[in-house]
ZAZA-564156 format. One line per 8 residues: for each residue z negated, y, x negated of C-alpha. Coordinates in steps of 0.5 Angstrom, whole numbers. Each point is the difference from the previous one (the first is absolute). Example, Ala and Ser with C-alpha at 12.3 -4.5 7.8 and 13.67 -1.06 7.14 Angstrom:
<rs>
-16:-9:-25 ~ 2:7:-2
</rs>
This chain:
<rs>
-233:224:-212 ~ -1:7:1 ~ 6:5:-2 ~ -2:7:-3 ~ 7:3:0 ~ -3:7:-1 ~ -2:-2:-7 ~ 6:-4:-2
4:6:-2 ~ -4:4:-5 ~ -2:-7:-3 ~ 7:-1:-1 ~ 1:7:-3 ~ -6:-2:-5 ~ 4:-6:-2 ~ 6:4:-1
-4:5:-5 ~ -3:-6:-3 ~ 7:-3:-2 ~ 2:6:-3 ~ -6:0:-5 ~ 0:-8:-1 ~ 7:-3:-2 ~ -3:-7:1
-1:1:7 ~ 7:2:1 ~ 2:-6:-3 ~ -4:-4:4 ~ 2:3:6 ~ 7:-1:-2 ~ -1:-7:-2 ~ -4:-2:7
3:4:5 ~ 6:-4:2 ~ -4:-6:1 ~ -4:3:5 ~ 1:-3:8 ~ -2:3:6 ~ -2:-5:5 ~ 0:1:7
-3:-6:4 ~ -2:-3:7 ~ -6:-4:-1 ~ -3:-4:6 ~ -8:-1:1 ~ -3:-4:6 ~ -3:5:5 ~ -1:0:8
3:-7:1 ~ 6:2:-4 ~ 3:1:-7 ~ 0:8:-1 ~ 5:3:-4 ~ -1:6:-4 ~ 5:4:-5 ~ -2:2:-6
2:2:-7 ~ -2:-2:-7 ~ 3:-1:-7 ~ 2:-5:-5 ~ 4:-1:-7 ~ 6:-4:-1 ~ -2:-5:-5 ~ 6:-4:-1
7:0:0 ~ 0:-5:6 ~ -3:6:4 ~ -7:-3:1 ~ -5:6:1 ~ -7:0:-1 ~ -5:4:5 ~ -7:-1:3
-2:-6:5 ~ -2:6:5 ~ 7:3:0 ~ 4:-7:1 ~ -4:-6:1 ~ 0:1:7 ~ 7:3:0 ~ 5:-3:5
6:5:-2 ~ 1:4:-6 ~ 5:6:-2 ~ 0:2:-7 ~ 3:7:-2 ~ 2:0:-8 ~ -1:6:-4 ~ 8:1:1
-1:0:7 ~ 3:-7:2 ~ -4:-3:6 ~ 0:-7:-1 ~ -4:-6:5 ~ -5:-4:-4 ~ -4:-7:2 ~ -7:-2:-2
0:-5:-6 ~ -7:-1:0 ~ -7:4:0 ~ -7:-1:-2 ~ -6:3:3 ~ -5:-1:-5 ~ 3:4:-5 ~ 4:5:5
7:-2:-3 ~ 6:-2:3 ~ 8:0:-2 ~ 5:1:5 ~ 8:-1:-2 ~ 5:5:1 ~ 7:-3:4 ~ 4:2:-6
6:-2:5 ~ -1:6:4 ~ 1:5:-7 ~ 5:5:0 ~ 0:1:-7 ~ 2:-5:-5 ~ -4:3:-6 ~ -6:-5:-2
-7:1:2 ~ -4:5:-4 ~ -6:-5:-2 ~ -7:2:-1 ~ -4:-2:-7 ~ -7:-3:0 ~ -5:3:-5 ~ -6:-4:-2
-6:2:4 ~ -5:-3:-5 ~ 1:6:-4 ~ -1:6:5 ~ -6:4:-2 ~ -4:6:3 ~ 4:6:-2 ~ 7:-3:0
5:4:4 ~ 3:-3:6 ~ 5:2:5 ~ -1:-2:8 ~ 7:-1:2 ~ 2:-2:8 ~ 3:3:6 ~ -6:4:3
0:0:8 ~ 7:-3:0 ~ 3:6:-4 ~ 5:-1:-6 ~ -3:-3:-7 ~ -5:4:-3 ~ -5:1:-5 ~ -7:2:-2
-3:1:-7 ~ -7:-2:-2 ~ -5:-4:-5 ~ -3:-7:0 ~ -7:1:3 ~ -3:-7:0 ~ 4:-6:-2 ~ -5:-5:3
-2:3:7 ~ -3:-5:5 ~ -2:1:7 ~ -8:1:0 ~ -4:-1:6 ~ 0:7:1 ~ 7:1:1 ~ 1:-7:4
4:-6:-1 ~ 8:0:1 ~ 2:-5:5 ~ 7:-2:2 ~ 1:-6:5 ~ -6:-3:-2 ~ 0:1:-7 ~ -4:4:-5
5:4:-4 ~ -6:2:-5 ~ -1:-8:-2 ~ 6:0:-5 ~ 1:7:-2 ~ -2:5:-4 ~ 3:7:1 ~ 3:5:-4
-3:6:2 ~ 4:7:-1 ~ 1:7:3 ~ 7:0:1 ~ 0:2:7 ~ 2:-6:5 ~ 2:2:7 ~ 1:-5:6
7:-3:-1 ~ -1:0:-8 ~ -3:-7:1 ~ 3:-5:-4 ~ 3:5:-4 ~ -1:-1:-8 ~ -5:3:-4 ~ 5:2:-7
-3:1:-7 ~ 3:5:-4 ~ 6:-5:-3 ~ 2:-1:7 ~ -2:-7:1 ~ -4:-2:6 ~ -8:-1:-1 ~ -2:-1:7
2:0:7 ~ -4:6:4 ~ -4:-3:6 ~ -6:4:2 ~ -4:6:0 ~ -7:1:-2 ~ -3:7:1 ~ 5:4:-5
2:-6:-4 ~ 6:-4:1 ~ 0:-8:-1 ~ 5:-4:-3 ~ 1:-8:0 ~ 1:-1:-8 ~ 7:-2:-2 ~ -2:-6:-3
-3:-3:6 ~ 6:3:4 ~ 6:-3:-4 ~ -3:-7:0 ~ -1:0:7 ~ 7:3:2 ~ 3:-6:-5 ~ -4:-5:4
2:3:7 ~ 7:0:-2 ~ 0:-7:-3 ~ -4:-3:6 ~ -1:5:5 ~ -7:-1:0 ~ -6:0:-5 ~ -4:-6:-1
-7:0:-2 ~ -6:-5:0 ~ -6:0:4 ~ -7:-2:-1 ~ -4:3:6 ~ -5:3:-5 ~ -2:7:3 ~ -2:3:-7
-3:7:-2 ~ -2:3:-7 ~ -7:-1:-2 ~ -6:3:2 ~ -3:5:-4 ~ -6:-4:0 ~ 5:-5:-4 ~ 1:4:-5
-2:-5:-5 ~ 5:-5:3 ~ 8:-1:-2 ~ 4:-2:6 ~ 2:1:7 ~ -5:-1:6 ~ 2:-4:6 ~ -2:4:6
3:-6:5 ~ 4:-6:1 ~ 4:-1:6 ~ 0:-7:4 ~ 4:-5:-2 ~ 3:3:-6 ~ 1:-3:-7 ~ -6:4:-2
-4:-3:5 ~ 3:-7:-1 ~ -2:1:-8 ~ -7:2:2 ~ 0:7:-2 ~ -5:4:4 ~ -2:7:1 ~ -4:3:-6
3:-4:-5 ~ 3:4:-6 ~ 7:-2:-2 ~ 1:1:-8 ~ 6:-4:-1 ~ 7:-3:4 ~ 2:-6:-4 ~ -3:3:-7
3:7:1 ~ -6:5:1 ~ -1:5:6 ~ -4:6:0 ~ -2:6:5 ~ -6:4:0 ~ 4:6:3 ~ 5:1:6
6:2:-5 ~ -1:-7:-3 ~ 1:-4:6 ~ 8:0:0 ~ 0:-4:-6 ~ -4:-5:3 ~ 4:-1:6 ~ 6:0:-4
-3:-6:-4 ~ -2:-3:7 ~ 7:1:3 ~ 4:-2:-6 ~ -3:-7:0 ~ 5:-6:0 ~ 0:-2:7 ~ -2:-8:1
-3:0:-7 ~ -7:-2:-1 ~ -4:4:-5 ~ -7:1:-2 ~ -4:6:2 ~ -6:2:-4 ~ -5:3:3 ~ -8:2:0
-4:-3:6 ~ -8:2:-1 ~ 2:2:-7 ~ 2:-7:-2 ~ 7:-1:-2 ~ 4:-4:5 ~ 8:-3:0 ~ 3:-2:6
7:-2:2 ~ 5:4:4 ~ 7:-1:3 ~ 3:7:2 ~ 5:0:6 ~ 5:4:2 ~ -2:7:3 ~ 2:2:7
0:6:3 ~ -7:2:3 ~ 3:2:7 ~ 7:-3:3 ~ 5:5:2 ~ 0:2:7 ~ 6:-2:5 ~ 1:3:7
2:-4:6 ~ 2:4:6 ~ -1:-6:5 ~ -8:1:-2 ~ 0:8:-1 ~ -4:-2:-6 ~ 1:-1:-8 ~ -3:-6:-3
-2:-2:-7 ~ 0:-7:-3 ~ -7:-2:-3 ~ 0:0:-8 ~ -6:-4:-4 ~ -4:7:0 ~ 2:2:7 ~ -2:-7:3
-7:1:-4 ~ -1:7:3 ~ 1:-3:7 ~ -5:-6:-1 ~ 6:-5:0 ~ -1:-7:-4 ~ 8:0:0 ~ 6:5:1
2:-3:7 ~ 1:6:5 ~ 3:7:1 ~ -4:6:-1 ~ 2:6:5 ~ 1:6:-4 ~ 1:5:5 ~ 2:0:7
3:5:5 ~ -4:3:5 ~ 2:-2:7 ~ 4:-6:-3 ~ -1:-7:1 ~ -6:-1:-4 ~ -4:6:3 ~ 2:-3:7
-2:-7:-2 ~ -6:-3:4 ~ -4:0:-4 ~ 3:6:-4 ~ 2:-2:-7 ~ -2:4:-6 ~ 2:2:-7 ~ -3:-4:-5
0:-6:5 ~ 3:-7:-3 ~ 5:-3:5 ~ -1:-7:-1 ~ 4:-3:6 ~ 6:2:5 ~ 1:-4:6 ~ -4:-6:-2
3:-1:-7 ~ -4:2:-6 ~ 4:5:-5 ~ -1:0:-7 ~ 4:7:-2 ~ 4:5:2 ~ 6:-4:0 ~ -3:-5:5
-3:5:4 ~ 7:3:1 ~ 3:-7:2 ~ -5:-2:5 ~ 1:7:3 ~ 7:-1:1 ~ -1:-7:3 ~ -5:3:5
5:6:2 ~ 6:-4:0 ~ 5:2:6 ~ -5:5:3 ~ 3:7:1 ~ -7:2:1 ~ -7:0:-3 ~ -3:-7:1
-8:-2:0 ~ -1:-4:-7 ~ -7:-3:-2 ~ -2:3:-6 ~ -6:-3:-5 ~ -4:5:-4 ~ -5:0:-5 ~ -4:6:0
-6:-1:-5 ~ -3:-7:1 ~ 2:0:7 ~ 6:-3:3 ~ 3:3:6 ~ 6:-1:5 ~ 4:5:3 ~ 6:1:4
5:5:-2 ~ 7:2:3 ~ 5:-1:-5 ~ 8:1:0 ~ 5:5:0 ~ -1:7:2 ~ 3:2:6 ~ 6:5:0
-2:7:3 ~ 1:-1:8 ~ 2:5:5 ~ -2:-1:7 ~ 6:0:5 ~ 1:7:3 ~ 1:2:7 ~ 6:4:1
-2:7:2 ~ 5:6:2 ~ 1:5:-5 ~ 4:7:1 ~ 0:2:-8 ~ -3:6:1 ~ -7:4:-2 ~ -3:5:4
-6:5:1 ~ -4:2:6 ~ 2:6:3 ~ -7:3:0 ~ -1:7:4 ~ -1:4:-6 ~ 7:-3:-3 ~ 3:1:7
-2:7:0 ~ 2:1:-7 ~ 7:-2:2 ~ 0:4:6 ~ 1:-6:5 ~ -2:0:7 ~ -1:-7:0 ~ -7:-3:-1
1:-7:-2 ~ 5:-4:-4 ~ 1:-2:-7 ~ 4:3:-6 ~ 5:-4:-4 ~ -2:0:-8 ~ 5:-5:-2 ~ 6:-4:2
1:-7:-4 ~ 7:-2:-2 ~ 3:-6:4 ~ -4:1:5 ~ 1:1:8 ~ -3:7:-1 ~ 5:2:-5 ~ 6:-3:4
-2:4:6 ~ 0:6:-4 ~ -7:2:0 ~ -2:5:-5 ~ -6:2:-3 ~ -3:6:3 ~ 2:-2:7 ~ -6:0:6
0:-7:4 ~ -3:2:7 ~ 2:-6:4 ~ 1:-8:-1 ~ 4:-3:6 ~ -2:6:4 ~ -8:-1:-1 ~ -3:6:-4
-2:-1:-7 ~ -8:2:1 ~ -1:1:-7 ~ -5:7:-1 ~ -5:-2:-5 ~ 0:-3:-7 ~ -3:-7:3 ~ 6:-1:3
4:0:-6 ~ 2:-8:1 ~ 1:1:8 ~ 8:1:-1 ~ 0:-6:-4 ~ -4:-4:4 ~ 4:1:7 ~ 7:-2:-4
-3:-7:-2 ~ -1:-1:7 ~ 7:-1:1 ~ 5:-6:-2 ~ 3:1:-7 ~ 7:0:3 ~ -2:6:5 ~ 4:6:1
-5:6:2 ~ 2:7:2 ~ -4:6:-4 ~ 0:7:3 ~ -1:5:-6 ~ 0:7:-2 ~ 5:2:-6 ~ -1:7:-2
-3:2:6 ~ 6:-3:5 ~ -1:-6:4 ~ 4:-6:-2 ~ 0:-8:3 ~ 2:-5:-5 ~ 0:-8:1 ~ -3:-4:-6
1:-7:-2 ~ -7:-4:-2 ~ 0:-5:-5 ~ -4:-5:-3 ~ -5:3:-5 ~ 1:-1:-8 ~ -5:-5:-3 ~ -6:5:-3
-2:-2:-7 ~ -6:-4:1 ~ 5:-5:5 ~ 5:-1:-5 ~ 1:-7:-4 ~ -2:0:-7 ~ -1:-4:-6 ~ -6:-2:-5
2:-2:-6 ~ -6:-3:-4 ~ 3:-2:-6 ~ 3:7:-2 ~ -6:4:4 ~ 3:4:5 ~ 1:1:8 ~ 6:3:3
3:1:7 ~ 7:2:3 ~ 2:7:0 ~ -1:2:7 ~ 3:6:4 ~ -6:4:-1 ~ 0:-1:-7 ~ 7:3:0
-2:6:4 ~ -6:2:-4 ~ 4:-1:-6 ~ 6:4:2 ~ 4:-6:-2 ~ 7:-2:3 ~ 0:-4:6 ~ 4:-6:-4
-6:0:-5 ~ -2:-7:-2 ~ -6:-3:-4 ~ -7:-2:0 ~ -6:4:0 ~ -6:-2:-5 ~ -6:0:4 ~ -5:-3:-5
0:-1:-8 ~ -5:-4:-3 ~ -4:3:-5 ~ 2:-3:-7 ~ 5:-4:3 ~ 7:-1:-3 ~ 3:5:5 ~ -6:5:-2
2:-1:-7 ~ 7:1:1 ~ -1:7:4 ~ 1:-2:7 ~ -4:5:4 ~ -2:0:8 ~ 5:4:4 ~ 6:-2:-5
6:-3:4 ~ 3:-6:-4 ~ 8:1:0 ~ 1:-6:-4 ~ -3:-6:-4 ~ 5:-2:-6 ~ 6:3:3 ~ -2:-4:7
1:6:5 ~ -7:0:5 ~ 1:2:7 ~ -6:-3:3 ~ -6:-5:-1 ~ 5:-6:1 ~ 5:2:-6 ~ -7:2:-4
-3:-7:1 ~ 7:-3:-2 ~ 1:4:-6 ~ -7:-1:-2 ~ 1:-8:1 ~ 6:1:-5 ~ -4:3:-5 ~ -5:-6:0
6:-5:0 ~ 4:3:-6 ~ -6:3:-4 ~ 4:6:-3 ~ -2:3:-6 ~ 0:7:3 ~ -2:2:7 ~ 3:7:2
-3:3:6 ~ 5:6:3 ~ -5:5:4 ~ 1:6:3 ~ -7:4:-1 ~ 0:7:4 ~ 6:4:-1 ~ 3:-4:-6
1:-7:-2 ~ -1:-4:-6 ~ 0:-7:-3 ~ -6:-4:-2 ~ 0:-6:-5 ~ -5:-5:-2 ~ 0:-7:-4 ~ -4:-5:4
-3:-6:-3 ~ 3:-5:5 ~ -4:-6:-3 ~ -7:4:2 ~ 3:2:7 ~ 1:-7:2 ~ -6:-3:-3 ~ -4:5:4
3:-2:7 ~ 0:-6:3 ~ 5:-2:6
</rs>
């Protein structure tokens, strides 16, 4: 959903001008405006072997006093957390009540216990969308681009808009939205963020739910459909529909003399196949109720009739076969999703899907046993397996035990890796097409980042530059080699010896420092590192042209950034290391400064969505001070044990500091990690 911010303000002015001229528009806005909700959602989708999280903004309408909000599936259907902003600027979290991909509708419920106001919720009223006609005045209301509640004005252009083959199908999680919906087309412009907001008539009633844009037109799901779907989602949390396995289409042009719907295909092992229905049949009636479609606009009527059959009740299906009437008996079953929702398992570095009736057929399976690889992390266990395991492969066994679904895959993985701190080789049975393959993958917990034990090195705590002949001449010095001090670090041997910036170091323990060329830049440091860490050296130097001899104690060199211990948290998606000496010097921090420096943030992770960035210094996590990698690990483990509603990172960024707050979905986080 792209946002054209530069167009929004002029359109708002146009709407304002129209209101002055048309009092019914002003009345409609006044009636509906307070019911509009801006929905901030963090959604999840499997990608690259993990659940990728995205932050998006949509719109919705409050439809009852219990705080149920109607919006689109593509706004809320994959949501992990929701934060809703009401017209009075209250911000209230919400939870998903239910979602229906086939109609692109969803209902979320405001947590009314978190309200500040004691006033009753404003509630929108539905209109009758069957009465909508081309030319009717309509208002598109919502929160474009995450802005406050806004409105654009237009008219109905088409009250039976469908997706033609020239535009393409609209697919949501494997479901074709256009099978059941004929949109209300209108020119009340909608932008990214308007999705889920209401299309309102001149009486201030919802006649549609804005969903799509086609060319210069917007498309809204009719209110009669939306109201029925929302009611069932609120009652049951899902939509129950019947399924026959018939793949139907409108009649061919060459069949203009016929009445009915053409069977394009029949899915194997479906009720339709068991009833004997065949491709080429023309269905004329379901249990005595006539069905007909000679164009795409009429197909949603057929699909609604098919999905509305009573589950488990045998019915008569009347059809034409070779121009002869035939009646068959068919028993519909409950319709399930065409594809299952993907789930991540960090031990495998992959996301998986269980098989459904339809996806089993697509994968040429006679049953639904096995787990489909949905995505994998490059360089992860499946990519490194021998032979490698690919996306769309079907996992049928783990460590010699068959797995029928994701729950069994997870359980068998736990058994195979139990008690091991490192990945272990596990035998994996794979079905690839018609072939059955055995592979070996190393599964287990990802190791914490490790550092190689460092060798102690002597360190003076100063930086130098080569005393080149050109520099010596410019400084009016007669000496021909040495180094000039450019920096003296705090709490170092050089600082305690009283060495100053600008001093010219000539000799070390009586030996001339032979540095004359730029290539000799590290020669002084190399000489120092040959000394033990507790040695004391004598330096002959020039200060403002006068000779001076000082003694300097060497110390162990502080660990550089790459050698500092770090913590990688795959659950929140970031890596951080202890704050080091070099960090304090480079950032101009006080010597007592403590914390953990963020070195990596995974794209679309909870840390990323919270606003954490590379080079941030974590100071505290939910008020627990962070002093180093150990305290950071302890604070993160405490989070996952206590599962607080709010997580607050206190950070220092550049020359300032701030607080980052987010509300992770703990249940999802625990499902995706296997310990």
